[in-house]
C-alpha positions as CSV (number, residue, x, y, z in Angstrom):
1,M,88.2,81.4,83.9
2,E,91.2,83.5,82.8
3,L,92.6,85.1,86.0
4,T,95.3,87.1,84.1
5,S,92.4,89.0,82.4
6,L,92.0,92.5,83.8
7,K,88.3,92.3,83.1
8,T,87.9,89.0,85.0
9,I,89.9,90.4,88.0
10,R,87.8,93.5,88.2
11,N,84.5,91.6,87.9
12,L,85.6,89.2,90.7
13,L,86.6,92.0,93.0
14,E,83.4,94.0,92.3
15,K,81.3,90.8,93.0
16,Y,82.8,90.4,96.4
17,G,82.8,94.1,97.2
18,T,86.6,94.5,97.6
19,R,89.5,96.2,95.9
20,P,93.3,96.0,95.9
21,F,94.7,97.1,99.2
22,K,97.9,99.1,98.6
23,G,99.0,98.6,102.2
24,W,99.3,94.9,101.7
25,G,101.0,95.2,98.3
26,Q,98.1,93.7,96.4
27,N,99.0,93.8,92.7
28,F,97.5,91.2,90.4
29,L,99.4,89.5,87.7
30,I,97.9,90.2,84.2
31,D,100.7,88.7,82.0
32,K,100.2,85.1,81.2
33,S,103.7,84.7,79.9
34,V,105.2,85.7,83.3
35,L,102.9,83.2,85.0
36,K,104.2,80.5,82.7
37,K,107.8,81.5,83.5
38,I,107.2,81.3,87.2
39,I,105.8,77.8,87.0
40,E,108.8,76.7,84.9
41,A,111.2,78.3,87.3
42,A,109.8,76.4,90.3
43,D,110.8,73.1,88.6
44,L,107.7,71.4,90.0
45,Q,107.3,67.7,90.5
46,T,104.1,65.7,90.9
47,N,105.0,64.8,94.6
48,D,106.0,68.4,95.6
49,I,104.4,70.3,98.5
50,V,104.2,74.0,97.8
51,L,103.6,76.7,100.4
52,E,102.2,79.7,98.6
53,I,102.3,83.0,100.4
54,G,99.6,85.6,99.4
55,P,97.7,83.7,96.7
56,G,95.1,86.4,96.3
57,I,92.4,85.3,93.9
58,G,94.4,82.2,92.9
59,T,96.1,83.2,89.6
60,L,99.3,81.2,90.5
61,T,97.5,78.8,92.8
62,Q,95.5,77.1,90.1
63,E,98.6,76.5,88.0
64,L,100.5,75.1,90.9
65,A,97.7,72.8,91.8
66,K,97.9,71.2,88.3
67,K,101.5,70.3,88.8
68,V,102.0,69.3,92.4
69,K,100.7,67.0,95.1
70,K,99.5,69.7,97.5
71,V,99.4,73.5,97.8
72,I,99.2,75.2,101.1
73,A,98.0,78.8,100.4
74,V,98.4,81.3,103.2
75,E,96.2,84.4,102.7
76,K,96.0,87.3,105.1
77,D,93.1,89.1,103.4
78,P,89.7,87.4,104.4
79,K,88.0,88.6,101.2
80,M,90.7,87.1,99.0
81,A,90.6,83.9,100.9
82,E,86.8,83.8,100.3
83,I,87.2,84.4,96.6
84,L,89.9,81.7,96.3
85,R,87.9,79.1,98.3
86,E,84.9,79.6,96.0
87,L,86.9,79.5,92.8
88,L,88.7,76.3,93.9
89,E,85.3,74.7,94.5
90,C,84.1,75.9,91.2
91,W,87.2,74.4,89.5
92,N,86.8,71.2,91.6
93,V,90.4,71.6,92.9
94,R,91.0,69.3,95.9
95,N,94.7,69.6,96.6
96,V,94.8,73.1,97.9
97,K,94.5,73.9,101.6
98,I,93.7,77.6,102.4
99,I,95.2,79.0,105.7
100,K,93.7,82.4,106.6
101,G,96.4,84.4,108.5
102,D,99.5,86.4,108.5
103,I,102.5,84.3,107.3
104,L,104.8,86.3,109.8
105,K,102.6,85.2,112.7
106,L,101.8,81.7,111.5
107,D,103.6,78.7,112.8
108,P,104.3,76.7,109.6
109,K,105.5,73.6,111.4
110,P,102.3,71.6,111.0
111,Y,102.4,72.2,107.2
112,T,106.2,71.8,106.6
113,L,107.1,68.5,108.2
114,K,107.9,67.1,104.8
115,P,110.1,68.6,102.1
116,Y,108.5,71.6,100.5
117,K,109.0,74.6,98.3
118,V,107.9,78.2,98.9
119,V,106.4,80.3,96.2
120,A,105.4,83.9,96.8
121,N,104.8,87.4,95.4
122,L,106.0,89.5,98.3
123,P,105.4,93.1,99.0
124,Y,108.5,95.1,99.9
125,Y,107.7,95.4,103.7
126,I,107.7,91.7,104.3
127,V,110.5,90.5,102.1
128,S,113.3,90.4,104.7
129,P,111.1,89.0,107.5
130,V,109.7,86.2,105.3
131,I,113.1,85.1,104.0
132,R,114.5,85.2,107.5
133,K,111.6,83.2,108.9
134,F,112.1,80.4,106.4
135,L,115.9,80.3,106.5
136,E,116.5,80.5,110.2
137,G,113.1,80.4,112.0
138,V,111.8,77.1,111.0
139,E,112.9,73.6,111.9
140,V,112.5,72.2,108.4
141,K,113.8,74.6,105.7
142,P,112.3,74.7,102.2
143,R,114.2,72.9,99.4
144,Q,113.9,76.2,97.5
145,M,112.1,79.5,97.5
146,I,110.8,81.1,94.3
147,L,110.0,84.7,95.1
148,M,108.7,87.7,93.3
149,V,110.2,90.9,94.9
150,Q,111.0,94.4,93.9
151,K,113.9,94.5,91.4
152,E,116.1,96.6,93.6
153,V,115.5,94.3,96.6
154,A,116.4,91.2,94.4
155,Q,119.7,92.9,93.4
156,R,120.6,93.7,96.9
157,I,120.0,90.2,98.0
158,C,122.1,88.7,95.2
159,N,124.9,91.3,95.3
160,K,128.6,90.4,95.6
161,P,131.6,92.3,96.8
162,P,132.2,95.2,96.6
163,N,128.4,95.9,96.8
164,M,127.4,93.7,99.7
165,S,124.8,94.7,102.2
166,I,123.7,93.3,105.5
167,L,120.6,91.8,103.7
168,A,122.9,90.1,101.2
169,V,125.1,88.7,103.9
170,S,122.1,87.5,106.0
171,V,120.6,85.6,103.0
172,Q,123.9,84.3,101.6
173,F,124.9,82.9,105.0
174,Y,122.1,80.4,104.7
175,A,121.5,80.0,101.0
176,K,122.4,80.6,97.4
177,P,120.2,83.4,95.8
178,E,120.0,84.1,92.1
179,I,117.9,86.4,89.9
180,L,116.1,84.3,87.3
181,F,114.4,87.1,85.3
182,Y,112.9,90.5,85.6
183,V,109.2,91.4,85.4
184,S,107.9,94.7,84.1
185,K,105.6,96.8,86.3
186,N,103.2,96.7,83.3
187,S,102.6,93.0,84.1
188,F,100.5,93.9,87.1
189,W,97.2,95.7,88.0
190,P,97.2,98.1,89.7
191,R,100.6,98.9,88.2
192,P,103.3,99.3,90.8
193,K,105.9,102.1,90.7
194,V,108.8,99.8,90.1
195,D,109.7,96.6,88.2
196,S,110.0,93.3,89.9
197,A,112.3,90.2,89.7
198,I,111.9,86.5,90.3
199,I,114.6,85.1,92.5
200,K,115.4,81.6,93.5
201,I,116.8,81.0,97.0
202,T,118.3,77.5,97.6
203,P,119.2,76.8,101.3
204,F,122.6,75.2,101.9
205,V,123.3,71.9,103.4
206,W,125.6,73.2,106.1
207,S,127.8,70.1,106.2
208,E,128.7,70.7,102.6
209,K,129.1,74.5,102.7
210,F,130.6,75.4,105.9
211,A,132.2,72.3,107.4
212,W,135.7,73.9,106.9
213,A,134.7,76.9,108.9
214,L,133.5,74.9,111.9
215,S,136.2,72.3,112.4
216,P,137.2,71.6,116.0
217,R,140.7,72.7,115.4
218,T,139.8,76.2,114.6
219,N,136.9,77.1,116.9
220,P,135.2,76.2,120.2
221,F,131.8,75.6,118.8
222,G,132.0,71.9,117.8
223,I,131.9,70.1,114.5
224,I,129.3,68.9,111.9
225,R,128.5,65.3,111.4
226,G,126.4,64.4,108.4
227,R,123.6,67.0,108.0
228,H,123.6,68.3,111.6
229,F,125.8,70.0,114.1
230,T,126.9,67.8,117.0
231,S,125.3,70.4,119.2
232,R,122.5,72.8,118.2
233,R,123.5,75.0,121.1
234,R,127.0,75.4,119.7
235,A,125.6,75.9,116.2
236,S,123.3,78.7,117.5
237,A,126.3,80.3,119.4
238,F,128.2,80.4,116.1
239,R,125.3,82.0,114.2
240,M,124.8,84.5,117.0
241,L,128.5,85.5,117.0
242,F,128.5,85.6,113.2
243,F,125.6,88.1,113.0
244,K,127.0,90.1,115.9
245,I,130.2,90.7,114.0
246,V,128.3,91.4,110.8
247,K,126.0,93.9,112.4
248,A,129.0,95.7,114.0
249,G,130.8,95.7,110.6
250,F,127.8,97.3,108.8
251,S,126.9,99.7,111.6
252,Q,128.3,102.6,109.7
253,P,128.8,101.4,106.1
254,R,130.9,104.3,104.9
255,K,133.5,103.8,107.6
256,Q,136.4,101.5,107.7
257,I,135.7,98.0,108.9
258,V,138.4,98.2,111.6
259,N,136.6,101.3,113.2
260,N,133.2,99.7,113.1
261,L,134.3,96.4,114.6
262,S,136.3,98.1,117.3
263,K,133.4,100.3,118.3
264,G,130.7,97.7,117.9
265,L,132.5,94.9,119.6
266,K,134.2,97.1,122.2
267,I,137.7,95.7,121.3
268,E,140.8,97.7,121.0
269,K,141.5,98.9,117.4
270,E,144.9,97.4,117.4
271,K,143.6,93.9,118.3
272,V,140.9,94.2,115.6
273,S,143.4,95.2,113.0
274,K,145.6,92.2,113.8
275,R,142.7,89.8,113.4
276,L,141.7,91.4,110.2
277,L,145.2,91.2,108.7
278,K,145.5,87.6,109.9
279,N,142.4,86.7,107.8
280,G,143.6,88.6,104.7
281,I,141.4,91.6,105.2
282,N,142.7,95.1,104.9
283,P,141.6,97.1,108.0
284,T,140.8,100.1,105.8
285,Q,138.2,98.1,103.7
286,R,134.5,98.8,104.1
287,A,132.0,96.1,105.1
288,E,130.5,96.0,101.6
289,T,133.7,94.7,100.2
290,L,134.0,91.6,102.4
291,K,132.9,88.1,101.1
292,I,130.8,85.7,103.2
293,E,134.0,83.6,103.8
294,D,135.7,86.7,105.3
295,W,132.9,87.0,107.8
296,L,133.1,83.3,108.5
297,N,136.8,83.5,109.1
298,L,136.4,86.4,111.5
299,T,133.8,84.4,113.4
300,R,135.9,81.2,113.3
301,T,138.8,83.0,115.0
302,Y,136.3,84.4,117.5
303,L,137.2,88.0,117.1
């Protein structure tokens, strides 16, 4: 059964008495070449475990199942879950586990105790919550995330100075994001209003990326040994302080960083200015021009 065929999709939905729900961003992929590129981008191995978010009727699911050890498919729509279950039985696919529920409310811990990858076609309204969930809200982070998101959102996530955003900083604090390729809106039915992009997000091993920023000589939060902080509480304190500073810095993006930090952190402007200059940051800069390392330096010196 060719699930990228528009006729097949329509027949399936009609058979089960359902239709694409715009509120959940249900757009079905009808371009086989894009499906192939997604599978290639995921760099799948036979022993991989893949957590797929929003499998729908299983267009991507069946291809993942051919390549990996196990697919955990989380589907919010009961009708789609029913279609997927019956199709998998028809195809005699045994390595897919369907979880009916909202990924934002689901505790993924029972399914992510071993190394895994996340693959998903995400509607706009859950992009940030899903990324945040898997970068900071789970005990075992994915080895990588292959996500289809709106083109503009992908660009915001991957932006560099002088076009940073709080979304870009939030993702790049935890991981390396990159745009792999763009997908035309004509590759979907119903056709969305905008084009999409496939992005790869690879979480950092903190000991490799930020050890210099957390040495005991430069901050009060402890050190890293191997892959873990010596104290999770101290690591959490550092992250909380980091995002407190970032949030203050972006509170009014068009204003100078010195004014935003002074107001947001309730610290005298002169003291803020000295801290910025000490870290090689011009007080008149805007938050969007700062690199991740700039924010780390400000946190490290506990502004």
